[in-house]
N, C-alpha and C positions, 0 to 999 in steps of 0.2 A: 615231688618225690617220684623217683623212677620205680618201676615194678620190682627191680632187684632190691632197692632200698626198702620198699614196703615189706617184701618177704623177709628181709634181714631184720627189720624192726620187729616183726612178729616173733622171730626167734628170740631176740634180746629181751622183750618184755616178759616172756615166759621163763626166763633164766634168772632166778633170784640172786645168784652169786654175781653174775655179770651186771645186773642192775645195781647191786650194792657197790660194786667197784666203780661204776660210772658215777653214782651219786657221791661217793667219797672223793673221787678225783675232781668232780665239779666243785666241791667245797673249797678247794685250794685256789681256784680262780687263776690258774696258770695261763699265760698268754698263748693263744693259738694251740691249745692242747687237744690231744686225742689219746684214746687207748687203742693201740695198734697191733699189727702182726697177728699172732696166734689167737689173741683175744677174740677177734672177729672171724678170721679165717677158719679156726677150728670149730666155732659154733656152726658155721655154714656147712662145713664138711661133715660134722656129726649129724646134722639134720638130714643131709643128703644120703647118709649111710643108715638112717632110721635108728640111730642110737637112742635108747631110752634113758641112758645115763651119759651125761656129757663127759668127754675125755678131760681128765684133770689138766689144769693149766700149770705148766712148769713155772711160769711167772706171768705177771701182767705188765706189759710195756706201756709206760706213760711217756709220751713224747710231747714236747712243747717247743716254742721258739722265743728266746729272749736274748737278743744280741748285746744287751747292756750288762748281763751277768752270765758269763760262760764258765764259771767256776764249777769244777766237779764237786766241790764241797756243798754247793747249793743243791745239786742233785741228791747228794747223800742226805741233806737235811729234809728235802721233800720226801724221800723214801722213808725216813724216820717218822715224819708226820703221817704218812699213809699207813705205816705199820701200827701206829698208835690208834688210828681210826678203824682199821680193818686188819687186825694182827694175823689172821690165818692165811693171808695172801702174801706171796713172794712178789714184791714190787720191784720193778727196774725202771728208773727214771733217766731219760736222756734229753738234754737240750739240743735240738737239731741245729742251733746256731753255732755249735762247736764240733759237730760230728763230721763235717766235711774234712777237717784236718786229719782225723783218725783214718779216713778212707782215701785220702789223697785226691779229693775232689775240689772243685772251685767252691767258694762259700755258697751255702744255701740261702735263699731269701725267705723261706717259710718252712713250717713243719711239713707241709705237703711235698715240698721239693726234697726234703730229706727222706721222707717215706718213699718217694719215687725212685730212690737209689738202693733200696733193700734188695737182697739177692734174688728172691723168686717173685714173679709177678703176683701170685695170689697173696703173698705176705704184705704187699704194698697197699695196705688198707688201714683205715682208722675210723673211729666213731667217737663222738662226743655227745653227752647228754646236756641239753639246753635247760634253762630255768623253767621253761614251759612244758618240760618233759618230752619235747621232740628230740629227734636225733639229727645230728649233722654228720655226714659221712665224708671222708676223703678217700678216693680210690683213683690214683692217677691212670690206671689201666682199666678202670671200671669194675664194679662188683660182679659183672657177668663172668669175669675170669674165675672167680671163686665158685660160682654156681655151675660152671662148666665141668668142674673136677679135673681140668687140665692144669698141669704145673709146668711152667717154662721159666727159663732163666730170664732175668731182667735185661732187656736190650740196652738200657741206659747204664748198666753196670755188669757187663757180661763177664762172669767169673765161674765158668762151668765146673772147675774142680771143686770150688766151695759149694756150689749148687748140689753136685752129686754127693758130697760129703754130708751136707745137712740132711738130705733125704734119707740117707742110711742112718746117721746118728740119731735123728729124731724119730726113726722107725715109722715114717709116714705110710708106707705101703702095708705095714702090718696093722696100723691103726685104721687106715682108710683104704682098703684094697681096691676100691673103684677108681682111685686116682689114676690119671694117665700122665706119665712123666714124658715130656717132650724134650728131646735133646737136639 
């Protein structure tokens, strides 16, 4: 485990909501699954901003990879299962085996490859809780990106207009004023 993974793990184990989300997601035994994006990114940024109350999550992104079943209906069924298990969370489930088509990319070969195409580099992260209570992280650009508080557009999916729009719409600089937006 890297130093950044260790520091991130310490944040997660102290966060009851995030641990509950990880435990519930693990119960579904989805192939190659992670809780990604703001679930992990925001926890790190909150920690680095010394917040005593975590920034509320708009949703919890559950991503997985199953090339055998790319039906959006399956994703809806998984969301319904998660809502039954943890109803106070807004779940969003996406099978990365179908998301390439939505974004005009070549097919992805794994969840990590899908995560590697998200808009901002610090968003390209995910975590999974294993049966032994250890964490598995995926971070195609490394977790150090999140710990640096620098935010840059993904070089594998350069869409600067969407990048800028997301920063404004999500109010990142109001929520985390120490962020450095790199353009």
